[in-house]
N, C-alpha and C positions, 0 to 999 in steps of 0.2 A: 361649514363643517355640518355634517349629519348629526342629529340628536339621538337618533334611535341606535343602541348598542348593536354590533355585528360581530358575529364569531367568525373567525377565520382558522383554518386547520393547515398545519404544516406536516406534510407527509415525508417523514424521513425513511426512504425507501431503500432496499437492496436490490437493485436491478441487475439482470443479466444480460451482457452484451449479446445482441442478435436474438433474444428470445423475445420477439415482438408479441407474440400472444400471451406469453406469461407475465410480462411486464404490464400489458394492457389490463389483464385479469387483476393483477394486484392493484393497479390505479383505481379501478371499478370498486373493489373490495374498501380501498381506503376512502373512497367517495361514499360508499354506503355507510360506513361507520361515521364520518364526518357529517353526513346528511343526518343522520339519527341524533346527532348530539347538537344540532341545531346551526351547523356552520353554514355560512353563505358563499365561502370561498375556500377551495382547497389548493394549495400549492404544491406541486411536485418537483424533484429535481431536474437539473439540466439534462436533456436528451433521455428524459425517463421512458420513453417508448423503446429505444434501442438500446440503452445502457451506455454508459462511458467508460473508455473512449472506443468507438466503433472502428477506428483507424482505417485500414483500406477497404474494408466493406463499403466505404462511402463512395469509392469509385465504381461500383457495380450498379449499373442502371436498375438491375433486377432487384437489388435491396432497397433502393429508394423508392421503387414502385410499390415493393411489399410494406415499406413503411406508410406510405400514402393509403393503401388499404386498410392497414392496422390502425391508422388515424381516423378513418371513415368509419369503422366498425366501432372503435371506442366512442367516437361522438354519438353514435346510435344508442350505444349501450349505457352511456351517462344520462341519456335523455329522461330515464325514470326518475332522476333526482332533478326536476324541472326548475326549481328555484336555486340550484347550486351551480356556482361558477368553478371551473377547474382549469388550472394552468398545468399543461403537459409540455414536455420538450421533445424536440424531434428535429432531423434534417428535413430540409425542404427546398425544393427548386422553385425559384422564384425569378424576378428580374427587375432591373432597376429602370430609370427613364431611358436609358440608351442601350442596356444590355439585356438579353434574356437568358434563361436557362443556368443562372448562377446557383450554386448551392449555399445554403444558410443554415447556420445554427439558430433554430427558431423556438419561440415559445408561443403556443397557442392558447387561446381562451375558449373553452368550449362551454356552452350554455344551451341546454334544452333541445340537443341534437344538433347544433349550429356552432361552427367556429366564427365566433363574433369579432375576433381582434387576434392580431399577430405581431410578434416582436422578433426583429433579427438581431443577433448579438452584434455590438458594435466593435468590441475590442477582442481581437483574436491573439491568446497567447502564444508565443513562439519561443519559450526558453524553458529550461528545466526539462520536464517530462512532456511538455506541450508542444504540439506541432500543427495546431489548427488552422495556420496559414496554408498548410498544405492541402487542406481539403475545403474550407469555407471562405466565403467572401463577406466583408464586413457590412453591417447594416447601418443606416444613418438616420432613420427616424424614430421619434419617440413613439411608446405606445402606451396610452392611458384609457382606462375603462371605467365605467360607473357602476357601482353597486349600491343601490338605495342611498344615492347622494355622497358616497364615498369614493373618491377619484383615485384609482390604484394605477400606478406607474410600475412598469417592469423592467428589471434590468437582469443580465444574465451574468453570473459569476464573474469573469475578469473585468466586466464593465465597471463593477464597485471600486476596482482599484485605480480607476481614473476618474478625474472630476466631470468631464464632458457628458457622459450619458446621464449621470445623475441630475445634472443641471439642465439638460434638455427635457427630462421627465417633468421637472418642477415648472419649466417654462410651458409645457404642455398642460399644466393644470393639476399634476399629481399631488395628493395630499398624503400618500404614504407609498412606500417602495416594497414590491414583492420581488425577491431576489433568488430565483433558482439556481444551484450550484451542484458543480461535480469537483469538488476541492480535495485532492488527495492529503493524506496525513503526512507530515514529516514532523520531527521535534521543533517546537516553537511555533507550529503552525496555528494552534488554537488561538493564542493571544493575538497573533499577528492578523487573523482574519477579523476578529472582532475590533482591533484598533483601527484597521484600514476602513472597515464599515462605519465605524464611529466618525471617522473624520469626515466622510461624506454626508453623514446625518447632520454634524454640526455645521457643515458648510451649506447645505440645503434647508435645514430645519424640517426635514421629512423623517418620520419613523421608518424603521427598516424591518422587514420580515426575512430572515436569511435562512433558505431550507437547503441543507446539503444531503448529497448521496452518502450511503453508507454501504460497506462490503467490500471484498477482495476482488480485484479484476487483474490477473496476471501478478506483475510484480506490485502494483498499486494496491494501496488500501485507503478506502474513504471511510472516515471516521464520523460522519454525521455531525454531532455538536451542533446542530441548528440553534438559532438564537433569535431574539427579537430586541431592538432598541427602541426607546421612546425618543421624542424629538430632540430631548436633552442629552441623547447619547448614552442614557442609562440603560443596563441590561435589565429586561423585564421578563425573559423567559431563556431558558437553556434546556436543550434535550440531552439525553444521556449519549455519551459516545458509544461507537462500535455496536450499536443495537438499532434495530428498527424502531420507529416510535411515531405516533400521531399526536402532536401536540395542538392543544386547542386555546386560542388567544382571544379575548374580548377586546374589541375596539369601541371606544366611548370617545365622542367628539374628535374622531380621527386619531386618538392615542391608544396605543396598546397598553392594556391594563398588566400589572405585575401579578405574576403567579410563583409559588415557591421554585426557587432556582436548585438546579442539579448541581452539586458541588463537582467541580474539575478534579480528575484524577491528577495523581502525582505524575511527573514525566515518565519515571521508570514504568509505572502501571500503564500509562499509554503505550508506551513502546510494547509492552508485554501483551497487551490486549490486541495492538495491531497485528503482531505475530500470529496470535491465535486466531484471528480473523482471517488473515491471509492464508494461513493452512487450512482452515476449514472451507473457506469457498473455493481455493484453487482445487482441493480434492473433490469437493461437493459438486461444484459446478461443471467439473471435467468428468464426473463419473468413476473416480476411482474407489474402489472397495476398501482401501485402508493403505496404511504406509509401513515401511519397513526401515529400520534404523540400524546402522552398524554401532553398537554400543562398545565404547572403549573403556570406561570407568573414568573418562576425563571430563572436565566441566563443560566443553561445547556440546558433545553428545547427549550429557545429561540435561543441559538446558533444552535442546531440541526435543528431547523424549518428553519433558514436562510439558513443553508447548504442544506437541503431537496429541498427548493423552487430553489435555485441556480443550483441544480443538475437535477432536475426533472421537474420545471416549476409548477407555483402555481396550475394549474387544477389537478395535480396528487398527491397533497398533503391534507390531511384531519386532522384537529386538534381537540381534544376533551378535554374540560376542565371538570374535575370531582371534583368538590369543596366538602369539608367536612365542619363540624362546626368549624373547625380550620383554614380553608382557609381565609386569609387576604382579605379584599376588595381591597386593592391595587393590589394583585395578579390577582384577577379577572380582574380589569380595564385593567392592564398592558397586560395580556395575550390577551384580546379582541381587545386591540388596535394594537398589533402587528399582529394578524391574519388579521385584516383589513387592515393595511399597505401593507401586501403582497398579499393580494386578495385570500386567501385559505379558504376552508370551514371550518367552526367553529361551534362546537356544544357543548352544555352543558350537562351533566349527573350527576346530584347531587348524592352523595351517603351518605349522613346522615342517611337516613332511612335503608339503606342496612346495615350500620355498626350497627345501633341499632338492626336489627335482628340478626346479627352473635353474638353480645354481649349478647343478651336475651338468644339464644341458648345455649351459654356457660355459663350462669351465675351461674348455679349449680356446674360445673366443676371449675369455678374460684372464688367460693364464700370464702371469707376470705383472698384472696391472692390480694397483692397490685398491684396496675397498673404498668406496666413496657412495655418494647419494644413489647409485644405480641399484645397489642391493636393498636400500632403503625402499626405494620406489617399487622394486618387485614385490615387496610385501604388501604395500598399499594397493598395487594393481591386483594382486590375487584377492584381496579383500574386496575391491570393487567388482570383480568379475563374479564373485560368488553372490554378493548383494543383487547384482543385476539378473543373475540366472532365478534367484529366488522371486525377483520382481516378475519375471517373464512367466514363471509357473504360476503365480498366485493372481497376477493382475495389479498387485498392490505397487505404489510409487515408492521409489527410494527417496528418502529424505537425507541431503548431504547435510554435514555439520560443520563445515568450514566457516570461519567468521571474517569479518572485513579486514582485519589487521593481515591475516594469511592471504587472502585474496589480494589484497595492495602489493605485498613484496613476494608474491608467487611461493609461499611457505606451504605448498600443497602439490599433489600429485595429479597430473592429467591421467585421465582413465584410471585413478585410483581412489583416493577419498574426495575427488571432484565428481566421481561417476555418479549420476542420479538424475531424479526428474525435477527437483525443487529443492533450492538452496534456502533453508528457512533463515538462517542468521547471517547471510553473506553482507549484510549492511550493518552489521552489529560489531562494532569494535570489542577487542578482547576485554578492555577494561569496563565497558557495559555489560558484557556477558557476565562478568562476577556480580555486578548490581542487579542484574535481572535474577540471576539465581538466588541472591539473598532476599530480593522481593517475593519470589514464589515461595520461598520457605516461610514467609511471614503468613502466607494463606494457609499453607499446611506444610509440614516439613517432610518433603518427599526427596529432597536432594542431600545424600550424606554429606556431613560437614566437611569429611575429610576430601572429598572430591574439590570442594570450593577452596580449601586452605592449602593443598599440595601443590607443589612447583609444576607448571604444566610441562608435558612431554609427549613427543609423537610415539615414544617407545619403539624406535626401529632400530637402534643401536644400543650397546651398553651404557647405561647411566646417562642417557641423553636428556638434556633440557632444552626447552625452546630458546632460553636465553644464551645457550652456547652459540647460536647462530644468528641471533638477532638482539637489537638494543631491548632494554626493559620495555613492557608494553605501555607504561605510561608516558615513556619517550616516543617510541613509535606511534602510537595512536595520536599523540599531540602534533607530530609531524605530518601524518596522513590527514588530520583534521584540516590544519592550516594550509597545506599545501593543495591537496586534492579536493576537499570541500570548499575552501573559502579562496582558493586561487591566490594565496600569499606567495610572492616571488621567492625563490631558493635563497637568493642573497639576503632576504630580509628576516630570514627564520633565526639566524644565530643571535639577533637582537631580541628574539623573544626568549631567549635562555637555552637554546638547543645547541649542543656541540656540532661544529661545522662538519667533522668526519661523519656523525650520525646522520646529518641532514643529506649530505651527498650520497651515503650509503643508500638510505630508504628511498629517497627519490629517484636513484638510479634504478632500484629494484621495481619501483612502481612503472617506470618507463618500459623496460624490458620484459615485463611479465604481462603486457597488454594481450599477446597471443593466447596466454592461458586463460585469462578471464574471457575472452570472447567466446572460448569453448565451454565455459562453465554453465550450469542451469541457471535459470531465472529464480530469483528469490524476493522477499519482501522488503521494500524500501521504506526506511525509517528516518533517513536523513534528508537534508535538502539537496544533496548530491550522492547518488549512488552509483555504484558501477553498473553500467547497462544503460538505460534510457538517457540518463542524465551525462553520462561520460562517453564522449565519442571520439576517442583519440586514436589516431592512425597507428596501425601495428608496425608498418614499415615507414619509418622516420628516422633521419639522421640527427633531427635537432635534439639537442640534450641540454639547452639553456634551462 
């Protein structure tokens, strides 16, 4: 073991997919700060040069060639910090003993203008939101390099979830593990990561430095929360969630020394912060000048408005109230009050006359037919058309306000309330919506209490309540969680306390509304299984088991 203390810097970075120049500049800046603070090693996240996940960009030869150029330039730019080792992540073409030109998920160790060592990720995740088997080939060899007598072994993300790579690193002489990651957020993920890593530390006796990506990338949010464990599996360093941060850890005799730990957020706050970061980065990284929200006076649009203002600032958020003859006066009052509290632009565009025009135009076609959801959907589609028109004129993106409970059972209107560019709370159950609203009001009271306490309603017909058409939300959300997120068989759900009729009703709606969800905008993923990348069920299917 080395006797001289060594400082190692953990760069929790927000990288942008495809921004090779911008990501490299950010790595250089982190290296500059780390070097000034006396660090000998800087660890950046998985695929830090390309951002994660680059998806089918990896199939383009031009992209891989540009990555190679960016790596070469980065290597030269880091040469000014001649005594600093820097671990960077990137895809790389390579070969094994029998095969050439395979693509690997690689971590390279750069030092004094030279790439002195490289590691190919061994374990390629192919579940949940991951499909690395589509792009990469697995590595087989350990990578251990020496910093003033300290032997550092590299693992990449999924590698730490399996025993083999850590054991190989130990056998190759590693005394400490450096683990670059791009591990996306979902509820419970924070404790899961640390526990999995702890098991590898205890199995090998090697301390671990876990560096995670931070930031939003389409529907994924990376929460950072980097950490370090000593060889006894004790947490000695934690980084803030959902923020860029450069942590500095001192290693003495091969052991990371403890620093004051950052207290983890409550689970509800973690979800709220994930939603804020997801909105901020989706609009920011894609260049949208702001957001438009259809405000209804209901709890869902209230939550989306609070998130949008926290993510973007009030000056970049516009709200539009589009009352019909069914809109309750209290909805009008509450929507205006919340917009005023947050200081956002508030406009009203009444739709009653437009609805009358539609109904008149269709009166011959509908003659003799009873009123049903058709008339309700006309109202929703008029609102969607108005919001999209305002979006076209301003360049601002429409944030939709549908929640996961509604998306699950199709309690939403195609080309109506589903129309928009980003579905902020599409993975948030209705029961969690209420928890998030109450959490946000503990920060500052911006959501009127009546919005939270009154019975939810689409207000598309007289005296309408959501529970006229659906089971209570605690029952609905429980069934969705067990069946959709946890794959509990339908026949097992009554034993968990759910009425058989409710189970059959909800699961049937989940199946028959897949065609709607496929046409919905993407939104922030906050559960271990969201509709979208996680959920790949066929639209055309006769299976009803």
